[in-house]
N, CA, C and O atoms as a GROMACS GRO file, in nm:
protein
  512
    1HIS      N    1  22.016  -2.634  13.455
    1HIS     CA    2  22.087  -2.509  13.473
    1HIS      C    3  22.220  -2.534  13.541
    1HIS      O    4  22.231  -2.618  13.631
    2PHE      N    5  22.321  -2.460  13.497
    2PHE     CA    6  22.454  -2.468  13.557
    2PHE      C    7  22.499  -2.326  13.584
    2PHE      O    8  22.507  -2.245  13.492
    3GLN      N    9  22.530  -2.295  13.708
    3GLN     CA   10  22.570  -2.160  13.743
    3GLN      C   11  22.696  -2.166  13.829
    3GLN      O   12  22.712  -2.256  13.912
    4VAL      N   13  22.785  -2.070  13.807
    4VAL     CA   14  22.906  -2.058  13.888
    4VAL      C   15  22.908  -1.916  13.943
    4VAL      O   16  22.891  -1.820  13.868
    5GLU      N   17  22.928  -1.903  14.071
    5GLU     CA   18  22.943  -1.771  14.131
    5GLU      C   19  23.069  -1.774  14.215
    5GLU      O   20  23.091  -1.866  14.294
    6CYS      N   21  23.152  -1.671  14.198
    6CYS     CA   22  23.275  -1.664  14.276
    6CYS      C   23  23.315  -1.519  14.291
    6CYS      O   24  23.260  -1.431  14.224
    7GLY      N   25  23.409  -1.493  14.378
    7GLY     CA   26  23.463  -1.359  14.394
    7GLY      C   27  23.392  -1.272  14.494
    7GLY      O   28  23.416  -1.151  14.498
    8SER      N   29  23.307  -1.328  14.575
    8SER     CA   30  23.235  -1.247  14.674
    8SER      C   31  23.330  -1.176  14.769
    8SER      O   32  23.300  -1.065  14.814
    9ASP      N   33  23.443  -1.238  14.801
    9ASP     CA   34  23.539  -1.178  14.893
    9ASP      C   35  23.657  -1.112  14.821
    9ASP      O   36  23.754  -1.073  14.886
   10SER      N   37  23.650  -1.100  14.689
   10SER     CA   38  23.759  -1.041  14.611
   10SER      C   39  23.731  -0.894  14.585
   10SER      O   40  23.618  -0.846  14.599
   11ASN      N   41  23.838  -0.821  14.546
   11ASN     CA   42  23.814  -0.682  14.503
   11ASN      C   43  23.806  -0.677  14.351
   11ASN      O   44  23.833  -0.777  14.284
   12ASP      N   45  23.770  -0.561  14.297
   12ASP     CA   46  23.745  -0.551  14.153
   12ASP      C   47  23.870  -0.555  14.067
   12ASP      O   48  23.858  -0.560  13.944
   13LYS      N   49  23.989  -0.552  14.124
   13LYS     CA   50  24.113  -0.558  14.047
   13LYS      C   51  24.168  -0.700  14.035
   13LYS      O   52  24.258  -0.724  13.955
   14GLU      N   53  24.115  -0.794  14.112
   14GLU     CA   54  24.167  -0.931  14.112
   14GLU      C   55  24.104  -1.013  14.000
   14GLU      O   56  23.990  -0.991  13.962
   15ASP      N   57  24.182  -1.107  13.948
   15ASP     CA   58  24.127  -1.207  13.857
   15ASP      C   59  24.060  -1.313  13.943
   15ASP      O   60  24.127  -1.382  14.019
   16THR      N   61  23.929  -1.325  13.933
   16THR     CA   62  23.853  -1.412  14.021
   16THR      C   63  23.822  -1.546  13.956
   16THR      O   64  23.826  -1.650  14.024
   17LEU      N   65  23.792  -1.547  13.827
   17LEU     CA   66  23.761  -1.671  13.756
   17LEU      C   67  23.848  -1.677  13.632
   17LEU      O   68  23.854  -1.580  13.556
   18MET      N   69  23.917  -1.788  13.610
   18MET     CA   70  24.001  -1.804  13.493
   18MET      C   71  23.976  -1.940  13.431
   18MET      O   72  23.977  -2.041  13.501
   19LEU      N   73  23.954  -1.944  13.303
   19LEU     CA   74  23.948  -2.068  13.227
   19LEU      C   75  24.072  -2.070  13.141
   19LEU      O   76  24.100  -1.973  13.071
   20ASN      N   77  24.149  -2.178  13.143
   20ASN     CA   78  24.274  -2.183  13.070
   20ASN      C   79  24.281  -2.314  12.993
   20ASN      O   80  24.278  -2.422  13.052
   21ALA      N   81  24.291  -2.306  12.862
   21ALA     CA   82  24.316  -2.423  12.780
   21ALA      C   83  24.463  -2.416  12.739
   21ALA      O   84  24.500  -2.334  12.655
   22LYS      N   85  24.547  -2.500  12.798
   22LYS     CA   86  24.691  -2.497  12.771
   22LYS      C   87  24.719  -2.514  12.622
   22LYS      O   88  24.807  -2.448  12.568
   23ASN      N   89  24.648  -2.602  12.557
   23ASN     CA   90  24.657  -2.623  12.412
   23ASN      C   91  24.516  -2.641  12.360
   23ASN      O   92  24.431  -2.698  12.430
   24GLY      N   93  24.490  -2.595  12.243
   24GLY     CA   94  24.357  -2.614  12.185
   24GLY      C   95  24.268  -2.492  12.205
   24GLY      O   96  24.313  -2.388  12.252
   25ASN      N   97  24.144  -2.508  12.170
   25ASN     CA   98  24.048  -2.398  12.165
   25ASN      C   99  23.951  -2.404  12.281
   25ASN      O  100  23.934  -2.509  12.344
   26ILE      N  101  23.888  -2.292  12.310
   26ILE     CA  102  23.774  -2.286  12.400
   26ILE      C  103  23.654  -2.250  12.314
   26ILE      O  104  23.656  -2.148  12.244
   27VAL      N  105  23.552  -2.330  12.318
   27VAL     CA  106  23.434  -2.309  12.236
   27VAL      C  107  23.314  -2.291  12.329
   27VAL      O  108  23.287  -2.375  12.415
   28ILE      N  109  23.243  -2.181  12.313
   28ILE     CA  110  23.120  -2.156  12.387
   28ILE      C  111  23.009  -2.148  12.284
   28ILE      O  112  23.013  -2.064  12.194
   29VAL      N  113  22.912  -2.234  12.295
   29VAL     CA  114  22.805  -2.242  12.195
   29VAL      C  115  22.670  -2.232  12.266
   29VAL      O  116  22.646  -2.300  12.366
   30ALA      N  117  22.584  -2.148  12.216
   30ALA     CA  118  22.444  -2.144  12.257
   30ALA      C  119  22.364  -2.188  12.135
   30ALA      O  120  22.334  -2.106  12.048
   31THR      N  121  22.331  -2.314  12.128
   31THR     CA  122  22.269  -2.371  12.008
   31THR      C  123  22.140  -2.300  11.972
   31THR      O  124  22.113  -2.276  11.854
   32ASN      N  125  22.061  -2.266  12.071
   32ASN     CA  126  21.934  -2.201  12.043
   32ASN      C  127  21.916  -2.084  12.140
   32ASN      O  128  21.820  -2.080  12.216
   33GLY      N  129  22.009  -1.989  12.138
   33GLY     CA  130  22.003  -1.877  12.231
   33GLY      C  131  22.111  -1.776  12.201
   33GLY      O  132  22.171  -1.779  12.094
   34LYS      N  133  22.135  -1.686  12.293
   34LYS     CA  134  22.233  -1.579  12.278
   34LYS      C  135  22.348  -1.600  12.374
   34LYS      O  136  22.333  -1.666  12.477
   35ILE      N  137  22.462  -1.543  12.341
   35ILE     CA  138  22.576  -1.536  12.432
   35ILE      C  139  22.592  -1.388  12.468
   35ILE      O  140  22.608  -1.304  12.380
   36ARG      N  141  22.586  -1.358  12.596
   36ARG     CA  142  22.599  -1.220  12.642
   36ARG      C  143  22.725  -1.206  12.725
   36ARG      O  144  22.751  -1.288  12.813
   37LEU      N  145  22.803  -1.104  12.698
   37LEU     CA  146  22.916  -1.066  12.781
   37LEU      C  147  22.880  -0.933  12.843
   37LEU      O  148  22.853  -0.836  12.771
   38GLU      N  149  22.877  -0.925  12.974
   38GLU     CA  150  22.836  -0.803  13.040
   38GLU      C  151  22.934  -0.772  13.152
   38GLU      O  152  22.960  -0.857  13.238
   39ALA      N  153  22.987  -0.652  13.152
   39ALA     CA  154  23.084  -0.611  13.254
   39ALA      C  155  23.099  -0.460  13.251
   39ALA      O  156  23.042  -0.393  13.165
   40ASP      N  157  23.176  -0.404  13.345
   40ASP     CA  158  23.207  -0.262  13.341
   40ASP      C  159  23.290  -0.229  13.218
   40ASP      O  160  23.267  -0.126  13.154
   41ASP      N  161  23.384  -0.313  13.183
   41ASP     CA  162  23.466  -0.301  13.062
   41ASP      C  163  23.485  -0.440  13.005
   41ASP      O  164  23.492  -0.537  13.079
   42ILE      N  165  23.495  -0.449  12.873
   42ILE     CA  166  23.523  -0.576  12.805
   42ILE      C  167  23.645  -0.553  12.717
   42ILE      O  168  23.646  -0.461  12.636
   43GLU      N  169  23.746  -0.636  12.731
   43GLU     CA  170  23.867  -0.626  12.652
   43GLU      C  171  23.882  -0.752  12.569
   43GLU      O  172  23.874  -0.863  12.622
   44LEU      N  173  23.904  -0.737  12.440
   44LEU     CA  174  23.935  -0.848  12.352
   44LEU      C  175  24.080  -0.833  12.310
   44LEU      O  176  24.116  -0.731  12.250
   45VAL      N  177  24.162  -0.930  12.340
   45VAL     CA  178  24.305  -0.923  12.309
   45VAL      C  179  24.343  -1.050  12.234
   45VAL      O  180  24.319  -1.160  12.283
   46ALA      N  181  24.400  -1.036  12.118
   46ALA     CA  182  24.451  -1.150  12.042
   46ALA      C  183  24.602  -1.134  12.031
   46ALA      O  184  24.651  -1.046  11.960
   47ARG      N  185  24.675  -1.219  12.100
   47ARG     CA  186  24.821  -1.215  12.094
   47ARG      C  187  24.865  -1.312  11.987
   47ARG      O  188  24.818  -1.426  11.983
   48GLY      N  189  24.952  -1.271  11.901
   48GLY     CA  190  24.999  -1.360  11.797
   48GLY      C  191  25.139  -1.322  11.753
   48GLY      O  192  25.190  -1.215  11.786
   49THR      N  193  25.198  -1.412  11.680
   49THR     CA  194  25.331  -1.386  11.626
   49THR      C  195  25.324  -1.402  11.474
   49THR      O  196  25.252  -1.488  11.424
   50GLY      N  197  25.396  -1.321  11.405
   50GLY     CA  198  25.397  -1.328  11.259
   50GLY      C  199  25.268  -1.276  11.200
   50GLY      O  200  25.197  -1.198  11.263
   51ASN      N  201  25.237  -1.320  11.078
   51ASN     CA  202  25.119  -1.273  11.007
   51ASN      C  203  25.002  -1.370  11.015
   51ASN      O  204  24.894  -1.340  10.964
   52ASP      N  205  25.020  -1.487  11.077
   52ASP     CA  206  24.916  -1.588  11.077
   52ASP      C  207  24.827  -1.585  11.200
   52ASP      O  208  24.718  -1.644  11.197
   53SER      N  209  24.868  -1.520  11.308
   53SER     CA  210  24.787  -1.518  11.429
   53SER      C  211  24.788  -1.379  11.490
   53SER      O  212  24.865  -1.293  11.449
   54GLY      N  213  24.700  -1.358  11.587
   54GLY     CA  214  24.685  -1.227  11.647
   54GLY      C  215  24.570  -1.151  11.583
   54GLY      O  216  24.571  -1.028  11.580
   55ASN      N  217  24.470  -1.223  11.533
   55ASN     CA  218  24.358  -1.164  11.462
   55ASN      C  219  24.230  -1.177  11.544
   55ASN      O  220  24.213  -1.273  11.619
   56ILE      N  221  24.141  -1.082  11.529
   56ILE     CA  222  24.005  -1.091  11.581
   56ILE      C  223  23.913  -1.085  11.461
   56ILE      O  224  23.918  -0.989  11.384
   57VAL      N  225  23.829  -1.185  11.444
   57VAL     CA  226  23.739  -1.194  11.330
   57VAL      C  227  23.596  -1.195  11.382
   57VAL      O  228  23.561  -1.278  11.466
   58CYS      N  229  23.514  -1.104  11.333
   58CYS     CA  230  23.372  -1.100  11.368
   58CYS      C  231  23.293  -1.128  11.240
   58CYS      O  232  23.316  -1.064  11.138
   59THR      N  233  23.203  -1.222  11.248
   59THR     CA  234  23.119  -1.256  11.134
   59THR      C  235  22.974  -1.259  11.179
   59THR      O  236  22.943  -1.318  11.282
   60ALA      N  237  22.887  -1.197  11.104
   60ALA     CA  238  22.744  -1.197  11.135
   60ALA      C  239  22.668  -1.225  11.007
   60ALA      O  240  22.699  -1.168  10.902
   61SER      N  241  22.567  -1.312  11.014
   61SER     CA  242  22.491  -1.345  10.894
   61SER      C  243  22.396  -1.232  10.854
   61SER      O  244  22.349  -1.230  10.740
   62GLU      N  245  22.368  -1.141  10.943
   62GLU     CA  246  22.280  -1.028  10.911
   62GLU      C  247  22.347  -0.894  10.937
   62GLU      O  248  22.397  -0.833  10.843
   63ASN      N  249  22.350  -0.848  11.060
   63ASN     CA  250  22.398  -0.714  11.091
   63ASN      C  251  22.508  -0.717  11.196
   63ASN      O  252  22.506  -0.801  11.286
   64PHE      N  253  22.602  -0.627  11.184
   64PHE     CA  254  22.701  -0.600  11.288
   64PHE      C  255  22.673  -0.456  11.330
   64PHE      O  256  22.702  -0.363  11.255
   65VAL      N  257  22.618  -0.439  11.448
   65VAL     CA  258  22.567  -0.309  11.490
   65VAL      C  259  22.645  -0.261  11.611
   65VAL      O  260  22.661  -0.335  11.708
   66VAL      N  261  22.693  -0.138  11.605
   66VAL     CA  262  22.750  -0.070  11.721
   66VAL      C  263  22.655   0.046  11.748
   66VAL      O  264  22.641   0.136  11.666
   67LYS      N  265  22.589   0.043  11.864
   67LYS     CA  266  22.489   0.148  11.889
   67LYS      C  267  22.497   0.198  12.033
   67LYS      O  268  22.558   0.135  12.119
   68ASP      N  269  22.434   0.310  12.055
   68ASP     CA  270  22.423   0.372  12.187
   68ASP      C  271  22.559   0.389  12.254
   68ASP      O  272  22.572   0.368  12.375
   69THR      N  273  22.659   0.426  12.176
   69THR     CA  274  22.790   0.455  12.231
   69THR      C  275  22.825   0.599  12.196
   69THR      O  276  22.781   0.652  12.094
   70LYS      N  277  22.904   0.663  12.280
   70LYS     CA  278  22.940   0.802  12.255
   70LYS      C  279  23.043   0.817  12.144
   70LYS      O  280  23.035   0.912  12.065
   71LYS      N  281  23.139   0.726  12.137
   71LYS     CA  282  23.246   0.737  12.038
   71LYS      C  283  23.285   0.599  11.988
   71LYS      O  284  23.277   0.500  12.061
   72VAL      N  285  23.326   0.592  11.865
   72VAL     CA  286  23.393   0.475  11.809
   72VAL      C  287  23.528   0.525  11.761
   72VAL      O  288  23.536   0.608  11.671
   73ILE      N  289  23.634   0.474  11.821
   73ILE     CA  290  23.769   0.521  11.789
   73ILE      C  291  23.850   0.402  11.738
   73ILE      O  292  23.862   0.300  11.807
   74MET      N  293  23.904   0.415  11.619
   74MET     CA  294  23.993   0.313  11.564
   74MET      C  295  24.127   0.380  11.538
   74MET      O  296  24.133   0.487  11.477
   75SER      N  297  24.234   0.320  11.585
   75SER     CA  298  24.367   0.376  11.565
   75SER      C  299  24.463   0.268  11.515
   75SER      O  300  24.551   0.226  11.589
   76PRO      N  301  24.446   0.222  11.391
   76PRO     CA  302  24.538   0.120  11.341
   76PRO      C  303  24.678   0.178  11.319
   76PRO      O  304  24.692   0.297  11.289
   77SER      N  305  24.779   0.095  11.334
   77SER     CA  306  24.916   0.145  11.322
   77SER      C  307  24.963   0.150  11.176
   77SER      O  308  25.062   0.218  11.148
   78ILE      N  309  24.897   0.081  11.084
   78ILE     CA  310  24.943   0.081  10.945
   78ILE      C  311  24.835   0.130  10.849
   78ILE      O  312  24.858   0.226  10.776
   79SER      N  313  24.719   0.065  10.846
   79SER     CA  314  24.617   0.106  10.750
   79SER      C  315  24.480   0.054  10.794
   79SER      O  316  24.468  -0.029  10.884
   80TYR      N  317  24.377   0.105  10.728
   80TYR     CA  318  24.242   0.052  10.744
   80TYR      C  319  24.174   0.056  10.609
   80TYR      O  320  24.212   0.133  10.521
   81LYS      N  321  24.074  -0.030  10.593
   81LYS     CA  322  24.002  -0.036  10.468
   81LYS      C  323  23.860  -0.079  10.498
   81LYS      O  324  23.839  -0.177  10.570
   82ILE      N  325  23.762  -0.008  10.445
   82ILE     CA  326  23.622  -0.045  10.458
   82ILE      C  327  23.574  -0.076  10.317
   82ILE      O  328  23.580   0.010  10.229
   83VAL      N  329  23.526  -0.198  10.295
   83VAL     CA  330  23.492  -0.244  10.161
   83VAL      C  331  23.352  -0.302  10.159
   83VAL      O  332  23.313  -0.372  10.253
   84THR      N  333  23.276  -0.274  10.056
   84THR     CA  334  23.147  -0.338  10.035
   84THR      C  335  23.123  -0.355   9.886
   84THR      O  336  23.162  -0.269   9.807
   85PRO      N  337  23.060  -0.465   9.846
   85PRO     CA  338  23.024  -0.479   9.704
   85PRO      C  339  22.897  -0.400   9.672
   85PRO      O  340  22.860  -0.387   9.556
   86GLY      N  341  22.832  -0.348   9.774
   86GLY     CA  342  22.708  -0.273   9.756
   86GLY      C  343  22.729  -0.125   9.775
   86GLY      O  344  22.828  -0.069   9.729
   87THR      N  345  22.636  -0.061   9.842
   87THR     CA  346  22.638   0.083   9.862
   87THR      C  347  22.709   0.118   9.992
   87THR      O  348  22.686   0.054  10.094
   88GLY      N  349  22.795   0.219   9.990
   88GLY     CA  350  22.862   0.268  10.109
   88GLY      C  351  22.819   0.411  10.136
   88GLY      O  352  22.803   0.489  10.043
   89GLU      N  353  22.802   0.444  10.261
   89GLU     CA  354  22.760   0.579  10.297
   89GLU      C  355  22.845   0.631  10.412
   89GLU      O  356  22.882   0.556  10.502
   90VAL      N  357  22.875   0.759  10.408
   90VAL     CA  358  22.935   0.830  10.520
   90VAL      C  359  22.840   0.945  10.550
   90VAL      O  360  22.819   1.032  10.465
   91VAL      N  361  22.783   0.946  10.669
   91VAL     CA  362  22.683   1.047  10.704
   91VAL      C  363  22.722   1.111  10.836
   91VAL      O  364  22.752   1.041  10.933
   92ALA      N  365  22.722   1.242  10.840
   92ALA     CA  366  22.740   1.317  10.964
   92ALA      C  367  22.634   1.426  10.964
   92ALA      O  368  22.638   1.515  10.879
   93ASN      N  369  22.542   1.421  11.055
   93ASN     CA  370  22.438   1.523  11.062
   93ASN      C  371  22.490   1.652  11.125
   93ASN      O  372  22.421   1.754  11.126
   94GLY      N  373  22.610   1.646  11.178
   94GLY     CA  374  22.677   1.765  11.230
   94GLY      C  375  22.787   1.804  11.134
   94GLY      O  376  22.759   1.836  11.018
   95VAL      N  377  22.909   1.802  11.180
   95VAL     CA  378  23.024   1.839  11.098
   95VAL      C  379  23.097   1.713  11.056
   95VAL      O  380  23.124   1.628  11.140
   96LEU      N  381  23.128   1.699  10.928
   96LEU     CA  382  23.209   1.589  10.878
   96LEU      C  383  23.346   1.646  10.845
   96LEU      O  384  23.359   1.734  10.760
   97LYS      N  385  23.448   1.598  10.913
   97LYS     CA  386  23.584   1.644  10.887
   97LYS      C  387  23.662   1.529  10.824
   97LYS      O  388  23.652   1.415  10.869
   98MET      N  389  23.738   1.559  10.723
   98MET     CA  390  23.827   1.461  10.662
   98MET      C  391  23.961   1.530  10.640
   98MET      O  392  23.967   1.645  10.598
   99TYR      N  393  24.066   1.457  10.668
   99TYR     CA  394  24.200   1.510  10.643
   99TYR      C  395  24.284   1.401  10.581
   99TYR      O  396  24.273   1.285  10.621
  100GLY      N  397  24.364   1.435  10.488
  100GLY     CA  398  24.461   1.343  10.431
  100GLY      C  399  24.573   1.423  10.369
  100GLY      O  400  24.550   1.531  10.315
  101SER      N  401  24.694   1.372  10.378
  101SER     CA  402  24.805   1.440  10.310
  101SER      C  403  24.773   1.454  10.162
  101SER      O  404  24.800   1.557  10.100
  102ILE      N  405  24.714   1.348  10.107
  102ILE     CA  406  24.665   1.350   9.969
  102ILE      C  407  24.529   1.282   9.972
  102ILE      O  408  24.516   1.173  10.027
  103ILE      N  409  24.429   1.344   9.914
  103ILE     CA  410  24.297   1.283   9.902
  103ILE      C  411  24.274   1.255   9.755
  103ILE      O  412  24.286   1.344   9.670
  104ARG      N  413  24.239   1.130   9.726
  104ARG     CA  414  24.224   1.089   9.588
  104ARG      C  415  24.088   1.026   9.571
  104ARG      O  416  24.055   0.931   9.642
  105GLY      N  417  24.008   1.077   9.481
  105GLY     CA  418  23.877   1.021   9.451
  105GLY      C  419  23.877   0.965   9.310
  105GLY      O  420  23.918   1.033   9.216
  106VAL      N  421  23.832   0.842   9.296
  106VAL     CA  422  23.831   0.776   9.165
  106VAL      C  423  23.695   0.713   9.144
  106VAL      O  424  23.643   0.649   9.235
  107THR      N  425  23.636   0.729   9.027
  107THR     CA  426  23.510   0.663   8.994
  107THR      C  427  23.535   0.549   8.897
  107THR      O  428  23.645   0.535   8.843
  108ASP      N  429  23.432   0.470   8.876
  108ASP     CA  430  23.444   0.355   8.786
  108ASP      C  431  23.459   0.396   8.639
  108ASP      O  432  23.488   0.313   8.554
  109ALA      N  433  23.439   0.524   8.610
  109ALA     CA  434  23.459   0.572   8.474
  109ALA      C  435  23.603   0.549   8.429
  109ALA      O  436  23.630   0.537   8.309
  110CYS      N  437  23.697   0.543   8.524
  110CYS     CA  438  23.838   0.521   8.491
  110CYS      C  439  23.863   0.378   8.443
  110CYS      O  440  23.971   0.350   8.391
  111SER      N  441  23.767   0.288   8.459
  111SER     CA  442  23.789   0.150   8.415
  111SER      C  443  23.798   0.140   8.263
  111SER      O  444  23.864   0.051   8.211
  112THR      N  445  23.731   0.231   8.192
  112THR     CA  446  23.737   0.227   8.046
  112THR      C  447  23.832   0.332   7.989
  112THR      O  448  23.896   0.308   7.887
  113LYS      N  449  23.840   0.448   8.053
  113LYS     CA  450  23.931   0.553   8.007
  113LYS      C  451  24.002   0.610   8.129
  113LYS      O  452  23.938   0.664   8.220
  114ASP      N  453  24.133   0.599   8.130
  114ASP     CA  454  24.211   0.644   8.246
  114ASP      C  455  24.203   0.795   8.262
  114ASP      O  456  24.193   0.869   8.164
  115SER      N  457  24.207   0.840   8.387
  115SER     CA  458  24.206   0.984   8.414
  115SER      C  459  24.347   1.040   8.397
  115SER      O  460  24.444   0.965   8.383
  116LYS      N  461  24.359   1.171   8.399
  116LYS     CA  462  24.491   1.232   8.386
  116LYS      C  463  24.577   1.206   8.509
  116LYS      O  464  24.699   1.224   8.504
  117CYS      N  465  24.514   1.164   8.620
  117CYS     CA  466  24.589   1.132   8.742
  117CYS      C  467  24.618   0.983   8.755
  117CYS      O  468  24.679   0.940   8.853
  118GLY      N  469  24.576   0.904   8.658
  118GLY     CA  470  24.606   0.761   8.661
  118GLY      C  471  24.520   0.680   8.756
  118GLY      O  472  24.573   0.602   8.835
  119GLY      N  473  24.389   0.697   8.752
  119GLY     CA  474  24.299   0.627   8.843
  119GLY      C  475  24.266   0.485   8.801
  119GLY      O  476  24.209   0.411   8.880
  120GLN      N  477  24.301   0.445   8.677
  120GLN     CA  478  24.265   0.312   8.627
  120GLN      C  479  24.327   0.201   8.710
  120GLN      O  480  24.262   0.099   8.734
  121LYS      N  481  24.450   0.217   8.753
  121LYS     CA  482  24.516   0.116   8.836
  121LYS      C  483  24.443   0.100   8.970
  121LYS      O  484  24.427  -0.011   9.020
  122PHE      N  485  24.399   0.211   9.027
  122PHE     CA  486  24.325   0.209   9.153
  122PHE      C  487  24.192   0.135   9.136
  122PHE      O  488  24.153   0.057   9.223
  123VAL      N  489  24.123   0.158   9.024
  123VAL     CA  490  23.997   0.087   8.996
  123VAL      C  491  24.023  -0.063   8.984
  123VAL      O  492  23.948  -0.143   9.040
  124GLN      N  493  24.126  -0.102   8.914
  124GLN     CA  494  24.158  -0.245   8.896
  124GLN      C  495  24.193  -0.311   9.028
  124GLN      O  496  24.155  -0.426   9.050
  125GLN      N  497  24.265  -0.244   9.115
  125GLN     CA  498  24.301  -0.300   9.246
  125GLN      C  499  24.181  -0.322   9.334
  125GLN      O  500  24.181  -0.414   9.417
  126ASN      N  501  24.078  -0.241   9.320
  126ASN     CA  502  23.964  -0.244   9.409
  126ASN      C  503  23.841  -0.312   9.352
  126ASN      O  504  23.736  -0.312   9.416
  127THR      N  505  23.852  -0.369   9.233
  127THR     CA  506  23.737  -0.441   9.175
  127THR      C  507  23.774  -0.583   9.141
  127THR      O  508  23.725  -0.639   9.043
  128LYS      N  509  23.862  -0.643   9.221
  128LYS     CA  510  23.903  -0.782   9.195
  128LYS      C  511  23.794  -0.878   9.236
  128LYS      O  512  23.810  -0.999   9.222
   0.00000   0.00000   0.00000
């Protein structure tokens, strides 16, 4: 067992423990166990420049679950997209509100015969 305890004489606003890799990566691996992050608040920040860095990537071989939270708020500055090759569901057991300057619904029927609104291009873009 390896344990580190620090900050007994610090206040909650101070940075008490810092790990800094000047160059290279920090890798935390639990070969046969879990990694838990527990705190009053957890912040994930990815600073990057250009289009190649500044990303947060989450990958799970089974489930990515957000549960027992009051709200999930996403506020992207440009766009968002939720994609699945399987079944997608939007469920609200209370009120479901949707707003858009323009709302466009397209089915796969447009793949063989285009709609009067031109949905075939949208189908082709989303079935690559």
